[in-house]
C-alpha positions in Angstrom: -12.0 19.8 24.8 -13.2 17.1 27.0 -11.7 13.6 27.0 -14.9 12.2 25.6 -14.8 14.7 22.7 -11.1 14.0 22.1 -11.8 10.3 21.8 -14.7 11.0 19.5 -12.5 13.1 17.3 -9.7 10.5 17.2 -12.2 7.8 16.4 -13.7 9.9 13.6 -10.3 10.7 12.2 -9.3 7.0 12.2 -12.6 6.0 10.5 -12.1 8.6 7.8 -8.5 7.6 7.2 -9.5 4.0 6.9 -12.3 4.9 4.4 -9.8 7.0 2.3 -7.3 4.1 2.3 -10.0 1.6 1.3 -11.3 3.9 -1.5 -7.7 4.2 -2.8 -7.0 0.4 -2.5 -10.2 -0.4 -4.4 -9.4 2.1 -7.1 -12.4 4.3 -6.3 -10.4 7.4 -5.7 -6.9 8.0 -7.0 -4.3 9.6 -4.7 -4.7 13.1 -6.2 -8.5 13.0 -5.5 -7.9 11.9 -1.9 -5.4 14.8 -1.4 -8.1 17.1 -3.0 -10.6 15.9 -0.4 -8.2 16.6 2.4 -7.4 20.1 1.0 -11.1 20.8 0.7 -11.5 19.8 4.3 -8.6 22.1 5.4 -9.7 25.2 3.4 -12.6 26.4 5.6 -10.4 26.2 8.6 -7.6 28.0 6.9 -10.0 30.8 5.9 -12.1 31.0 9.1 -12.7 34.2 10.9 -13.7 34.8 14.5 -12.4 35.3 18.0 -8.7 34.5 18.7 -9.9 31.3 20.5 -11.9 30.3 17.4 -9.0 31.0 15.1 -6.7 29.0 17.3 -9.0 26.0 17.0 -9.4 26.4 13.3 -5.6 26.7 12.8 -5.1 23.5 14.8 -7.6 21.6 12.6 -6.0 22.9 9.4 -2.5 22.1 10.6 -3.6 18.6 11.5 -5.2 18.0 8.0 -2.1 19.5 6.3 0.2 17.2 8.3 -1.9 14.2 7.1 -1.4 15.4 3.5 2.3 15.9 4.0 2.7 12.6 5.7 0.8 10.6 3.2 -1.2 8.9 6.0 -4.4 8.5 3.9 -2.8 7.0 0.8 -0.7 3.8 0.8 2.5 4.7 -1.0 5.1 2.1 -2.2 
Protein backbone atom coordinates (compact mmCIF):
# COMPACT_ATOMS: atom_id res chain seq x y z
CA UNK A 1 0.00 0.00 0.00
CA UNK A 2 1.38 3.40 -0.91
CA UNK A 3 1.93 6.09 1.67
CA UNK A 4 -0.88 8.12 0.11
CA UNK A 5 -3.26 5.17 0.43
CA UNK A 6 -2.15 4.56 4.02
CA UNK A 7 -2.86 8.18 4.90
CA UNK A 8 -6.26 8.01 3.22
CA UNK A 9 -7.08 4.84 5.17
CA UNK A 10 -6.01 6.38 8.47
CA UNK A 11 -8.02 9.52 7.75
CA UNK A 12 -11.10 7.46 6.87
CA UNK A 13 -10.74 5.41 10.06
CA UNK A 14 -10.39 8.55 12.17
CA UNK A 15 -13.44 10.16 10.55
CA UNK A 16 -15.55 7.03 11.05
CA UNK A 17 -14.44 6.71 14.66
CA UNK A 18 -15.34 10.35 15.30
CA UNK A 19 -18.77 9.83 13.70
CA UNK A 20 -19.44 6.75 15.84
CA UNK A 21 -18.41 8.63 18.98
CA UNK A 22 -20.63 11.59 18.05
CA UNK A 23 -23.60 9.30 17.37
CA UNK A 24 -23.13 7.63 20.74
CA UNK A 25 -22.65 10.97 22.54
CA UNK A 26 -25.86 12.33 20.99
CA UNK A 27 -27.82 9.19 21.84
CA UNK A 28 -28.38 8.32 18.18
CA UNK A 29 -26.78 4.89 18.49
CA UNK A 30 -26.29 2.96 21.71
CA UNK A 31 -23.04 1.10 22.34
CA UNK A 32 -24.43 -2.28 21.28
CA UNK A 33 -25.51 -0.84 17.91
CA UNK A 34 -22.08 0.67 17.33
CA UNK A 35 -20.46 -2.67 18.12
CA UNK A 36 -22.93 -4.26 15.71
CA UNK A 37 -21.90 -1.85 12.96
CA UNK A 38 -18.26 -2.73 13.55
CA UNK A 39 -19.01 -6.47 13.56
CA UNK A 40 -20.94 -6.06 10.31
CA UNK A 41 -17.92 -4.27 8.84
CA UNK A 42 -15.55 -7.06 9.91
CA UNK A 43 -17.72 -9.97 8.73
CA UNK A 44 -17.10 -9.73 4.97
CA UNK A 45 -13.37 -9.62 5.60
CA UNK A 46 -13.52 -12.59 7.96
CA UNK A 47 -15.45 -14.59 5.36
CA UNK A 48 -13.57 -13.46 2.25
CA UNK A 49 -12.05 -15.90 -0.20
CA UNK A 50 -9.33 -15.38 -2.75
CA UNK A 51 -5.61 -15.62 -3.21
CA UNK A 52 -3.31 -15.86 -0.22
CA UNK A 53 -2.39 -12.19 -0.69
CA UNK A 54 -6.08 -11.21 -0.79
CA UNK A 55 -6.77 -13.29 2.30
CA UNK A 56 -3.86 -11.69 4.15
CA UNK A 57 -5.25 -8.22 3.43
CA UNK A 58 -8.77 -9.22 4.51
CA UNK A 59 -7.46 -10.82 7.72
CA UNK A 60 -5.54 -7.64 8.53
CA UNK A 61 -8.67 -5.51 8.05
CA UNK A 62 -10.80 -7.87 10.16
CA UNK A 63 -8.12 -7.95 12.87
CA UNK A 64 -8.02 -4.15 12.98
CA UNK A 65 -11.80 -3.84 13.26
CA UNK A 66 -11.92 -6.52 15.96
CA UNK A 67 -9.16 -4.71 17.87
CA UNK A 68 -11.27 -1.54 17.76
CA UNK A 69 -14.21 -3.50 19.17
CA UNK A 70 -12.06 -5.06 21.90
CA UNK A 71 -10.45 -1.75 22.79
CA UNK A 72 -13.70 0.18 22.93
CA UNK A 73 -12.17 2.94 20.80
CA UNK A 74 -15.45 3.92 19.14
CA UNK A 75 -17.53 4.20 22.31
CA UNK A 76 -16.77 6.46 25.24
CA UNK A 77 -16.84 4.30 28.34
CA UNK A 78 -16.83 5.66 31.89
